[in-house]
N, CA, C and O atoms as a GROMACS GRO file, in nm:
protein
  292
    1MET      N    1  -0.518  -3.252   0.082
    1MET     CA    2  -0.502  -3.201   0.220
    1MET      C    3  -0.634  -3.182   0.245
    1MET      O    4  -0.703  -3.142   0.152
    2THR      N    5  -0.694  -3.206   0.372
    2THR     CA    6  -0.869  -3.212   0.425
    2THR      C    7  -0.812  -3.059   0.501
    2THR      O    8  -0.706  -3.016   0.546
    3GLY      N    9  -0.972  -3.006   0.479
    3GLY     CA   10  -0.971  -2.899   0.535
    3GLY      C   11  -0.954  -2.856   0.710
    3GLY      O   12  -0.944  -2.748   0.768
    4ALA      N   13  -0.957  -2.998   0.757
    4ALA     CA   14  -0.900  -2.967   0.921
    4ALA      C   15  -0.757  -2.967   0.905
    4ALA      O   16  -0.699  -2.892   0.984
    5ALA      N   17  -0.688  -3.025   0.830
    5ALA     CA   18  -0.544  -3.006   0.848
    5ALA      C   19  -0.518  -2.925   0.782
    5ALA      O   20  -0.395  -2.931   0.786
    6ARG      N   21  -0.550  -2.827   0.703
    6ARG     CA   22  -0.537  -2.686   0.602
    6ARG      C   23  -0.565  -2.641   0.753
    6ARG      O   24  -0.458  -2.637   0.813
    7ALA      N   25  -0.675  -2.604   0.834
    7ALA     CA   26  -0.706  -2.517   0.924
    7ALA      C   27  -0.580  -2.521   1.062
    7ALA      O   28  -0.534  -2.418   1.111
    8ARG      N   29  -0.544  -2.656   1.105
    8ARG     CA   30  -0.448  -2.680   1.186
    8ARG      C   31  -0.309  -2.657   1.128
    8ARG      O   32  -0.225  -2.661   1.218
    9LEU      N   33  -0.260  -2.637   1.016
    9LEU     CA   34  -0.189  -2.567   0.964
    9LEU      C   35  -0.126  -2.404   0.950
    9LEU      O   36  -0.016  -2.350   0.960
   10GLY      N   37  -0.279  -2.362   0.918
   10GLY     CA   38  -0.282  -2.211   0.921
   10GLY      C   39  -0.258  -2.177   1.102
   10GLY      O   40  -0.201  -2.080   1.152
   11ALA      N   41  -0.320  -2.287   1.168
   11ALA     CA   42  -0.299  -2.194   1.310
   11ALA      C   43  -0.189  -2.239   1.351
   11ALA      O   44  -0.150  -2.169   1.445
   12THR      N   45  -0.124  -2.317   1.329
   12THR     CA   46   0.008  -2.330   1.378
   12THR      C   47   0.122  -2.251   1.281
   12THR      O   48   0.236  -2.240   1.325
   13ALA      N   49   0.101  -2.218   1.199
   13ALA     CA   50   0.194  -2.085   1.110
   13ALA      C   51   0.154  -1.955   1.183
   13ALA      O   52   0.247  -1.886   1.224
   14GLY      N   53   0.028  -1.911   1.204
   14GLY     CA   54  -0.011  -1.790   1.284
   14GLY      C   55   0.047  -1.812   1.415
   14GLY      O   56   0.100  -1.708   1.453
   15LEU      N   57   0.058  -1.904   1.496
   15LEU     CA   58   0.121  -1.905   1.625
   15LEU      C   59   0.291  -1.882   1.616
   15LEU      O   60   0.367  -1.832   1.699
   16ALA      N   61   0.318  -1.935   1.491
   16ALA     CA   62   0.496  -1.983   1.464
   16ALA      C   63   0.516  -1.813   1.442
   16ALA      O   64   0.606  -1.762   1.510
   17VAL      N   65   0.453  -1.739   1.369
   17VAL     CA   66   0.456  -1.583   1.331
   17VAL      C   67   0.501  -1.551   1.476
   17VAL      O   68   0.617  -1.540   1.516
   18LEU      N   69   0.367  -1.537   1.560
   18LEU     CA   70   0.388  -1.470   1.676
   18LEU      C   71   0.487  -1.488   1.750
   18LEU      O   72   0.542  -1.395   1.809
   19ALA      N   73   0.528  -1.613   1.757
   19ALA     CA   74   0.652  -1.639   1.843
   19ALA      C   75   0.754  -1.608   1.775
   19ALA      O   76   0.857  -1.586   1.838
   20ALA      N   77   0.757  -1.598   1.651
   20ALA     CA   78   0.906  -1.538   1.606
   20ALA      C   79   0.908  -1.359   1.639
   20ALA      O   80   1.013  -1.294   1.639
   21LEU      N   81   0.794  -1.308   1.662
   21LEU     CA   82   0.770  -1.172   1.663
   21LEU      C   83   0.818  -1.151   1.807
   21LEU      O   84   0.917  -1.081   1.824
   22LEU      N   85   0.773  -1.191   1.882
   22LEU     CA   86   0.771  -1.206   2.047
   22LEU      C   87   0.943  -1.259   2.044
   22LEU      O   88   1.016  -1.194   2.119
   23TRP      N   89   1.002  -1.358   1.973
   23TRP     CA   90   1.141  -1.373   2.002
   23TRP      C   91   1.226  -1.264   1.994
   23TRP      O   92   1.312  -1.232   2.076
   24ARG      N   93   1.188  -1.192   1.861
   24ARG     CA   94   1.297  -1.074   1.772
   24ARG      C   95   1.263  -0.959   1.833
   24ARG      O   96   1.363  -0.900   1.873
   25LEU      N   97   1.130  -0.885   1.864
   25LEU     CA   98   1.080  -0.803   1.950
   25LEU      C   99   1.120  -0.802   2.075
   25LEU      O  100   1.178  -0.701   2.113
   26ASP      N  101   1.103  -0.893   2.154
   26ASP     CA  102   1.074  -0.911   2.321
   26ASP      C  103   0.941  -0.882   2.332
   26ASP      O  104   0.869  -0.816   2.257
   27THR      N  105   0.910  -0.955   2.461
   27THR     CA  106   0.778  -0.928   2.491
   27THR      C  107   0.725  -0.773   2.521
   27THR      O  108   0.607  -0.741   2.534
   28GLY      N  109   0.848  -0.678   2.531
   28GLY     CA  110   0.777  -0.553   2.566
   28GLY      C  111   0.696  -0.457   2.452
   28GLY      O  112   0.613  -0.368   2.468
   29ALA      N  113   0.748  -0.506   2.348
   29ALA     CA  114   0.643  -0.446   2.241
   29ALA      C  115   0.493  -0.498   2.260
   29ALA      O  116   0.394  -0.426   2.267
   30PHE      N  117   0.496  -0.606   2.264
   30PHE     CA  118   0.350  -0.712   2.286
   30PHE      C  119   0.322  -0.632   2.394
   30PHE      O  120   0.264  -0.527   2.365
   31VAL      N  121   0.345  -0.648   2.496
   31VAL     CA  122   0.301  -0.612   2.594
   31VAL      C  123   0.231  -0.463   2.586
   31VAL      O  124   0.110  -0.451   2.608
   32ASP      N  125   0.308  -0.355   2.554
   32ASP     CA  126   0.277  -0.233   2.526
   32ASP      C  127   0.167  -0.244   2.430
   32ASP      O  128   0.075  -0.184   2.486
   33GLY      N  129   0.123  -0.288   2.312
   33GLY     CA  130   0.040  -0.310   2.223
   33GLY      C  131  -0.075  -0.355   2.303
   33GLY      O  132  -0.179  -0.288   2.297
   34LEU      N  133  -0.071  -0.438   2.362
   34LEU     CA  134  -0.184  -0.478   2.455
   34LEU      C  135  -0.224  -0.377   2.533
   34LEU      O  136  -0.344  -0.349   2.527
   35ARG      N  137  -0.152  -0.313   2.608
   35ARG     CA  138  -0.183  -0.169   2.681
   35ARG      C  139  -0.277  -0.078   2.607
   35ARG      O  140  -0.341   0.001   2.677
   36THR      N  141  -0.294  -0.077   2.496
   36THR     CA  142  -0.323   0.052   2.386
   36THR      C  143  -0.483   0.012   2.367
   36THR      O  144  -0.572   0.088   2.330
   37VAL      N  145  -0.497  -0.144   2.407
   37VAL     CA  146  -0.654  -0.145   2.390
   37VAL      C  147  -0.754  -0.120   2.472
   37VAL      O  148  -0.783  -0.218   2.540
   38ASP      N  149  -0.812  -0.032   2.492
   38ASP     CA  150  -0.917   0.056   2.599
   38ASP      C  151  -1.045  -0.016   2.545
   38ASP      O  152  -1.066  -0.093   2.452
   39GLY      N  153  -1.128   0.048   2.653
   39GLY     CA  154  -1.264  -0.038   2.647
   39GLY      C  155  -1.366  -0.014   2.533
   39GLY      O  156  -1.473  -0.075   2.526
   40ARG      N  157  -1.328   0.074   2.450
   40ARG     CA  158  -1.402   0.146   2.319
   40ARG      C  159  -1.361   0.030   2.236
   40ARG      O  160  -1.426  -0.058   2.181
   41THR      N  161  -1.216   0.061   2.246
   41THR     CA  162  -1.146  -0.031   2.124
   41THR      C  163  -1.175  -0.168   2.081
   41THR      O  164  -1.184  -0.199   1.962
   42LEU      N  165  -1.191  -0.264   2.197
   42LEU     CA  166  -1.240  -0.397   2.176
   42LEU      C  167  -1.369  -0.428   2.138
   42LEU      O  168  -1.380  -0.517   2.054
   43PRO      N  169  -1.495  -0.363   2.192
   43PRO     CA  170  -1.622  -0.410   2.131
   43PRO      C  171  -1.593  -0.327   1.981
   43PRO      O  172  -1.611  -0.409   1.891
   44ALA      N  173  -1.562  -0.217   1.935
   44ALA     CA  174  -1.567  -0.181   1.799
   44ALA      C  175  -1.458  -0.279   1.675
   44ALA      O  176  -1.474  -0.283   1.553
   45ALA      N  177  -1.365  -0.339   1.742
   45ALA     CA  178  -1.312  -0.436   1.687
   45ALA      C  179  -1.401  -0.585   1.655
   45ALA      O  180  -1.396  -0.658   1.556
   46CYS      N  181  -1.461  -0.595   1.746
   46CYS     CA  182  -1.547  -0.712   1.755
   46CYS      C  183  -1.667  -0.671   1.641
   46CYS      O  184  -1.709  -0.729   1.541
   47ALA      N  185  -1.695  -0.558   1.699
   47ALA     CA  186  -1.841  -0.548   1.579
   47ALA      C  187  -1.778  -0.531   1.407
   47ALA      O  188  -1.857  -0.538   1.312
   48ALA      N  189  -1.662  -0.514   1.391
   48ALA     CA  190  -1.601  -0.481   1.266
   48ALA      C  191  -1.588  -0.650   1.235
   48ALA      O  192  -1.647  -0.695   1.137
   49GLY      N  193  -1.524  -0.724   1.306
   49GLY     CA  194  -1.533  -0.877   1.277
   49GLY      C  195  -1.668  -0.917   1.237
   49GLY      O  196  -1.690  -0.966   1.126
   50VAL      N  197  -1.761  -0.897   1.324
   50VAL     CA  198  -1.838  -0.963   1.292
   50VAL      C  199  -1.911  -0.874   1.169
   50VAL      O  200  -1.963  -0.944   1.082
   51LEU      N  201  -1.918  -0.768   1.155
   51LEU     CA  202  -1.976  -0.731   1.038
   51LEU      C  203  -1.914  -0.819   0.896
   51LEU      O  204  -1.993  -0.874   0.820
   52ARG      N  205  -1.784  -0.823   0.876
   52ARG     CA  206  -1.746  -0.851   0.791
   52ARG      C  207  -1.739  -1.018   0.762
   52ARG      O  208  -1.699  -1.057   0.653
   53VAL      N  209  -1.770  -1.087   0.836
   53VAL     CA  210  -1.824  -1.206   0.826
   53VAL      C  211  -1.970  -1.209   0.780
   53VAL      O  212  -2.010  -1.296   0.704
   54VAL      N  213  -2.048  -1.113   0.828
   54VAL     CA  214  -2.165  -1.126   0.765
   54VAL      C  215  -2.196  -1.080   0.627
   54VAL      O  216  -2.277  -1.137   0.554
   55VAL      N  217  -2.121  -0.961   0.591
   55VAL     CA  218  -2.113  -0.929   0.439
   55VAL      C  219  -2.031  -0.984   0.374
   55VAL      O  220  -2.054  -0.964   0.254
   56HIS      N  221  -1.944  -1.046   0.391
   56HIS     CA  222  -1.800  -1.115   0.305
   56HIS      C  223  -1.872  -1.310   0.303
   56HIS      O  224  -1.869  -1.391   0.210
   57HIS      N  225  -1.922  -1.323   0.428
   57HIS     CA  226  -1.945  -1.461   0.425
   57HIS      C  227  -2.089  -1.494   0.430
   57HIS      O  228  -2.119  -1.581   0.511
   58ARG      N  229  -2.189  -1.438   0.358
   58ARG     CA  230  -2.298  -1.432   0.368
   58ARG      C  231  -2.350  -1.575   0.342
   58ARG      O  232  -2.441  -1.618   0.412
   59ASP      N  233  -2.290  -1.658   0.236
   59ASP     CA  234  -2.320  -1.800   0.243
   59ASP      C  235  -2.278  -1.881   0.330
   59ASP      O  236  -2.330  -1.991   0.310
   60LEU      N  237  -2.207  -1.881   0.420
   60LEU     CA  238  -2.159  -1.933   0.507
   60LEU      C  239  -2.254  -1.958   0.632
   60LEU      O  240  -2.266  -2.059   0.701
   61LEU      N  241  -2.326  -1.817   0.642
   61LEU     CA  242  -2.460  -1.798   0.719
   61LEU      C  243  -2.555  -1.806   0.681
   61LEU      O  244  -2.640  -1.747   0.748
   62ALA      N  245  -2.599  -1.867   0.571
   62ALA     CA  246  -2.722  -1.892   0.484
   62ALA      C  247  -2.798  -1.797   0.497
   62ALA      O  248  -2.914  -1.839   0.508
   63LEU      N  249  -2.790  -1.660   0.501
   63LEU     CA  250  -2.857  -1.558   0.499
   63LEU      C  251  -2.882  -1.561   0.311
   63LEU      O  252  -2.810  -1.607   0.223
   64PRO      N  253  -3.016  -1.491   0.304
   64PRO     CA  254  -3.040  -1.454   0.170
   64PRO      C  255  -2.958  -1.350   0.101
   64PRO      O  256  -2.896  -1.280   0.180
   65ALA      N  257  -2.943  -1.323  -0.013
   65ALA     CA  258  -2.895  -1.235  -0.060
   65ALA      C  259  -2.985  -1.152  -0.085
   65ALA      O  260  -3.101  -1.170  -0.124
   66PRO      N  261  -2.890  -1.001  -0.047
   66PRO     CA  262  -3.041  -0.828  -0.096
   66PRO      C  263  -3.068  -0.846  -0.245
   66PRO      O  264  -2.994  -0.878  -0.338
   67ARG      N  265  -3.210  -0.811  -0.240
   67ARG     CA  266  -3.209  -0.827  -0.351
   67ARG      C  267  -3.229  -0.683  -0.432
   67ARG      O  268  -3.304  -0.600  -0.380
   68PRO      N  269  -3.173  -0.655  -0.540
   68PRO     CA  270  -3.156  -0.523  -0.606
   68PRO      C  271  -3.257  -0.428  -0.592
   68PRO      O  272  -3.372  -0.468  -0.571
   69ALA      N  273  -3.231  -0.288  -0.602
   69ALA     CA  274  -3.325  -0.202  -0.589
   69ALA      C  275  -3.417  -0.194  -0.700
   69ALA      O  276  -3.377  -0.186  -0.816
   70GLY      N  277  -3.556  -0.196  -0.662
   70GLY     CA  278  -3.667  -0.202  -0.783
   70GLY      C  279  -3.711  -0.349  -0.797
   70GLY      O  280  -3.822  -0.367  -0.848
   71ALA      N  281  -3.654  -0.434  -0.768
   71ALA     CA  282  -3.691  -0.589  -0.815
   71ALA      C  283  -3.834  -0.628  -0.733
   71ALA      O  284  -3.876  -0.577  -0.629
   72ALA      N  285  -3.884  -0.713  -0.798
   72ALA     CA  286  -4.020  -0.747  -0.784
   72ALA      C  287  -3.999  -0.828  -0.658
   72ALA      O  288  -3.902  -0.902  -0.641
   73ALA      N  289  -4.092  -0.810  -0.574
   73ALA     CA  290  -4.112  -0.924  -0.439
   73ALA      C  291  -4.137  -1.037  -0.484
   73ALA      O  292  -4.155  -1.132  -0.407
   0.00000   0.00000   0.00000
């Protein structure tokens, strides 16, 4: 399976899970959850996501790995 096909399959599976949750729980729970997101929560969640990408996927961003403390320059 190619990477593009795997990505499409993952996105389709995610949408299927969301559709099943909406179907079983009704849209009220989903809308109530969206209403709890306020002006401070959304930027904090975005910052946490960016931090996770930078820390855990450094190789994808082609950033140099940090040198250990005391390493020669």
